[in-house]
C-alpha positions, 0 to 999 in steps of 0.5 A: 499499500502506498500512503502519504502522510504529513503534519501541520499544526497550530493551535491559534489563540485569537486574543494572543499578543504573539505573532506567528509567522515563518520563523515561528515554525522554523523555531521547533524546525521543519521537516521536507522530503529528502531528510531522514525520517528516522534521524534523531530530533525530526519534527515529526511528532504524530506523523511519526507514528503514521511512519512507524505503523507504515513501516511496521506493515511493510507499506511504502511512505511518502513523508511530506511537510512536517511543521508546527509552531507554539500557539499564539496569533493567526499565522501570517497569510503569506506564511501560512499558504507557503507552508500549505502549499508546500505540503500539497507540492509534496503530495502532488509529487508521490500522488500516482498510485497513491492509496491514502493519506493521513494527516495531522493537524490540530484542529484550531489553527488560523491564518490572517484571512482563513478561519478554518485552516483545516479544512482549507488544507483537506479540500485541497488535497481533495482536489489532488487526490480526487473524490474516493481515496481515503484521507484521514485527519488526526487532531488534538482533542482541543479541536474546533470541529467544521462540517467542511472538515468532515466533507474533505476527510473520510474519517477524522478522529482526535486524541481521547486524553488530557494531557495527550499521551494517546497519539500514537494509540489514535494514529494506529487507530486512524491508519487501520481504518483508512487502509480497511476503506482503502481496501473496501472493508468498511464504508465509514459513515459519519456523523457529528453532534456539535456541542454549543460549549467550551471548557478544559475537561480533563480526563485524569478525573471523573466525571470525564474518565467515566465519558471517555471510557464509555466512548471507548467501550461503544468502539468496541461495538461490532459496526462502531469504528471510531467516537471522538470527544472534541472539547474545543478550543476555548480562545477561538474567536470563530464561529465554529469554535466549540465541543462536539462529538463525532461517531463513524460507524461502518456504512449505517449512517443512522446509528452513527447519528443516533450515537452521536446525539446520545453521546453528545447529550452526555458530554454536555451534561458534564459541562460544569462538573468536568471542569477542575475546581480553580482558586486565586493566587492567594488561595493556592499559596494557602492551600500549598502551605496546608498540604501534606509533606513533599513537593506540592505542584500549583499550575499557572494555568492563566500563563500556559504557552502551550495556550498561547500565552506569554510564559512570562506573568509574574502573578503568583512569583510577585505574591509568593515574594511578598508572602515570603515563600523561600523554598519554591521553584518557576518554571519556564519563564520565557524571557530571552532579554533577561536570559541575555544578561544571565549568559553574559554575567556567567555561572555563579555571577550575581546581578540585578535581573527584571525578570517576566512582565514584558509581553502585555497587560497578561504578563502583570509588571516585572520583578526586580530581584538581585539573583545569583546564577546558578546554572547555564545550559544551551542543550536542555531538553525535555520529553514532549507529551505527544511521543516522549521524543526530545523537544529543546528549551532553547537557551536556559538559566536557573537563577536564584533570589531568597530561596527561590529558583527560576528558570529562564528559557527563550523557547516558549514551552510549558513544563512536561516533565520533571527531567526537562527541570532537571535538565536546566539544573533544577532539583524540583523534588527537594523544593516545597513548592514547584509552580509550572506555567502549564495548564494540565499536560504537567500531570502526566510527569509530575502527579505520581510524585506530588505531594499535592497538585493545585490549579491557579487561576491567576490573572493571566491572559488564559485566566477563566473569566469567559465574560472577559475575553473580547469575543466577536465572531464566535457563534451564540448561544454558546456556554458558558457565555450564555445560560443554555441547556439541552433544548439548545443543541443545534441538529447532528450533521452526517456526510 
């Protein structure tokens, strides 16, 4: 079987102050045909799982463009088109005799002139390969699913877990479904139940854990090929933003529609209880002080670079200093200018630094500290949540002031594992408090050893006050902006 695969992803925050251009993708490296897909450090991510599955099966696989950028504003239009067209050129070059196409995208990618980049790319792929060739699309769980995506693809799936630890498994499933479709063994029938809601639904805790388990049990029923819980991306200001349920059956659109509607109602019923309780900064610091012995992890959710924030907000740091907290570690502060000064001074030096507070109002005010430079690194990495591959943190500096350690870096990235902090010279498990600029992906690496995990709603860019976000394009009504119930659910879409 001859297969083409590509990876082109950006989680776009409509409200982020950070621009996105070609250099944003180059920062994390861009893979092109002719490069060795088995070489260490290639930016394949989930496309690598498609590649590995093809090799396992003995299929002929061609890897096209693989590129992603850290979450930020909509991509500059010319740069989006440059990358999109490169992917399409790669496909055209191998299209003769092709049996299927497998593409990984995020599901919330926007450019300056396109509100649905996934659908745009898929439609152009479909123009190249024709109406019948199986085309599979794998998405991040925080996707906004559109009818245009579903019409252009044969099967659309997303990962099921948050943190996203299951991409490889979902990639293999999608490969299998598209291969069976290519061989004429199945005829995928797709139904989608849009859900006018958005939020952050963590699958490591109830009641979301049970809903995911129910979806996986449905997939084991004869004739049910796939069930996807699309959580939506809360910082997308586009008409299709929101959650939903995709069900794929084997040539049974009626059953797909019924299952999508039923599962969708169950998901919608959990819109409030499915989200983790949040506290403000002082309440979280109080809870940390009262926690059992050991290392307490506070998630600085509102400054998560994985959601488009600057990763330089100072709200928790400032209050910790004011309260006399003296046994803490903060990671990672994205602060290239301050990092330059730390490197210029060198390890062991003491100097005044102005830390954080540089990107905008969501970053707070800079914090002035007299610090000692404990460690400088040029090659620190952490294991990525999606595939465990080494992901560069850029230059890093571990600086200390009054018992508080701070990791500065110049590739904006949330902490996934304690190993990433250790690679920067820190000792997280020797600290009473570790503050990570992450919403939930850190959980997979930290939860087994942490004395407690506390989710903090600081006043940063990604804070929970949805009514303060300047939505203009999102379709209304939508929960929690509007008070709606099950009677407000849109009809199921089938294709």
